[in-house]
N, C-alpha and C positions, 0 to 999 in steps of 0.2 A: 804690177809691172814685173817682167821677167828679170832674172838675175843676169848680170853681164855675161857670165859663162854660158848660159843657155842661149842668149842672143848670138854669141859667137858661134855656138854649135849650129844654130839655125842658118846663119849666114854661110857657114862652111858647106852645109848640105844643100843650100839653095842658090849657090853662086852669088852670094851677097844680097839675095832678095829674101826678106822675111815676109811670108804670106800668112800673117796671124793677126787679123783685126781684133779678135777677142781672145787674147792669149790665155786668160783664165779658163775659158770654155774649151778651146781646142788649139793646140799648137801644131801648125802645119809645116812640114819640111818637104818642099817640092810637091810631089804627088802623094807623099806619105803623111800620116797624121799620128800625133801622140795625144792620147786622151788627157783630160784634166787630171785624172788620178796618176797617170804615168808622169806627167809634168811635175806634179807635187812631189812624187818620190824622187825624181832626179834632182829637183831643186833642193829638197831637204838633205839628200846625201851630199851634194856639192857643197852645201853650207858647212859641212863637217870636215871637209878636206883640210889637212894641216900641213902636209909636206910640199905642196905646190904653192909658191908665193902668190901667183895670180889667181889661184883657185879656178883654173880654166881647164876645159877638156882638151886633150891632145887628139889629133886626127887618129881615128881608129878606136877610140875609147867607147864609142857608141855606134850601133848600126840600127837603122830603122827599116822594118819590113812593111809589107802591105797592111799588117794588122797592128803595128805598134813597135815598141822597142824589142828587138830580138837578141841583141848583143850589148852587154855593158861591162866595162872594166873600170873598177875603182881601185886598181892595184897600186900599191906604193903611195897612197894618199894620206897616210897617217891616221886612218880611221880608228877610233877607240870604241865606237858602237855604231849601230845602224838604226835608223828610224823604223817604226812599224810599217811605214808607207812603202818599204821595199816590197811588201807583198802585193802592191798595186801593179807591179810590172808583170802582169799575168801572161803575156805572150813571150816573155824572155826565154831563150833557148840556151844561152851561154852567159854565165855570170862569173866574173873574175874579181876576187877580193883578196888576192895574195899580198904579202908584204905590208900588212897593217898591224894593228894592235888589238884586234877584236878578241874578247874573252867569251862572248856568246853571240848567237844569232837570234833575232826576234822570231817568235812562233809564226808570225805572218809569212815567213819564208815558205811555209807549207802550201801557200796559195799559188806558188809557182809550178803548176802542174805540167807545163810544157818544157821545163828545164831539162836539158840534156847533159850539160856540163856545168859543174859548180866547183870552181877552183877557189879554195879557201886556205891553202897551206901557208906556212910561215906567218901565223898569227899566234895569239896567246890563248887559244881555245882550251878549255879544261877537258880532261879525259871524258867526263860525263857529257859534255857538249858534243864532243867528237862522236861518241856512241849514238847520241840522239840524231845527229845529222846522217850518220851511216844508215840508221834504220829508216829514216825519212826518205833519203835519196838513193839508197843502195849503192850501185856501182857508178852513179853519176857524180858523186862527190869526191873531190881529190883533196885529202887532208895532208 
């Protein structure tokens, strides 16, 4: 069963119609689809939210394109770590993780080959982690 936050997200993007008979297999938002792997990543990250009492998405936190999740912001959610499943958001172009408490980013972040903008400033990243991210994403990471 989908978490309350993802159901609200679906309703927001589908004018309160959730078109997902088998949510574990495929999560459908209007004409756009989220794969089971993307769904798992979003659900696992949402479960870690600490600063939002309802643990729900705000309008604009996520954008779905023709091929899956293309924009995701978990900024200011009190995240202390990210699950490895973050690497399942393979179509993401913009990832915002500012104003959290992250000290490191999972290696699976390297799977995000379409990432154009990676905002991760105002966290607790070590200097070594910042250097690793700079090498991995070059000018696309904003520390």
